[in-house]
C-alpha positions in Angstrom: 13.1 9.3 5.5 10.3 11.9 4.9 9.1 10.0 1.8 9.0 6.7 3.8 7.1 8.4 6.6 4.5 9.6 4.0 4.1 6.0 2.8 3.7 4.6 6.3 1.1 7.3 7.1 -0.7 6.6 3.8 -1.0 2.9 4.3 -2.0 3.2 8.0 -5.6 3.9 7.0 -7.7 0.8 6.1 -9.6 2.7 3.4 -6.4 3.7 1.6 -5.2 0.1 1.8 -8.4 -1.0 0.2 -8.0 1.5 -2.5 -4.4 0.3 -3.2 -5.6 -3.3 -3.2 -8.2 -2.5 -5.8 -5.8 -0.6 -8.0 -3.3 -3.5 -7.7 -5.9 -6.1 -8.7 -8.1 -4.1 -11.2 -5.6 -1.7 -12.8 -6.3 2.0 -13.5 -9.6 3.2 -12.1 -11.5 6.5 -12.1 -12.7 8.2 -9.0 -16.3 7.0 -9.6 -15.1 3.4 -10.0 -13.1 3.6 -6.8 -15.9 5.2 -4.8 -18.7 3.0 -6.0 -18.3 0.1 -3.5 -17.3 2.3 -0.6 -19.8 3.8 1.9 -18.4 7.3 1.6 -18.7 10.3 -0.7 -16.6 10.7 -3.8 -15.1 13.8 -2.1 -13.9 11.7 0.8 -12.4 9.1 -1.6 -10.7 11.9 -3.4 -9.1 13.1 -0.2 -7.8 9.6 0.4 -6.4 9.5 -3.2 -4.7 12.8 -2.6 -2.8 11.4 0.4 -1.9 8.3 -1.7 -0.7 10.5 -4.5 1.4 12.7 -2.1 3.1 9.5 -0.8 3.9 8.6 -4.4 1.7 5.4 -4.2 -0.5 6.3 -7.2 0.0 8.0 -10.5 -2.6 10.0 -12.4 -3.4 9.3 -16.1 -5.8 11.4 -18.1 -7.8 9.6 -20.9 -9.8 12.4 -22.5 -11.8 13.9 -19.6 -11.4 10.8 -17.4 -8.8 10.9 -14.6 -7.5 7.4 -13.9 -5.6 6.4 -10.8 -2.9 3.8 -11.2 -0.8 2.1 -8.5 2.9 2.9 -8.3 4.5 0.2 -6.1 8.0 1.8 -6.1 7.6 3.5 -2.7 6.4 0.2 -1.2 9.6 -1.5 -2.5 11.7 1.1 -0.6 9.7 0.3 2.6 10.1 -3.4 1.9 13.9 -3.0 1.5 14.0 -1.1 4.8 12.1 -4.0 6.5 14.4 -6.7 5.3 16.8 -6.6 8.3 13.9 -6.9 10.7 12.4 -9.8 8.8 15.8 -11.6 8.7 16.1 -11.2 12.5 12.7 -12.8 13.0 13.6 -15.6 10.5 16.8 -16.4 12.5 14.8 -16.5 15.8 12.1 -18.7 14.3 14.8 -21.0 12.9 16.4 -21.3 16.3 13.0 -22.1 17.8 12.3 -24.7 15.1 15.7 -26.4 15.8 15.1 -26.3 19.6 11.7 -27.9 19.2 13.0 -30.6 16.9 15.9 -31.4 19.3 13.5 -31.7 22.2 10.8 -33.9 20.6 
């Protein structure tokens, strides 16, 4: 459960979610590439990346002297699997509501 708590804590921050979204859509990026569109210092972005790395959401790859950050979606799959029973409960409730509304048209 500690690993899942780290993932929830990491994705709770909008900046870290933005970083993950960029890594998902653009692939491996350097610190400079990740920091360029953000209104914060490279040092601040680096701290966010450290939290994402600690949660297992990013991997580091060195290409020569360039440190690239790459998304590792596996921890998100674990969280997604944990959420399935809750989603199924909502699906059942919504299906009952849909049936009720259809019966009372």
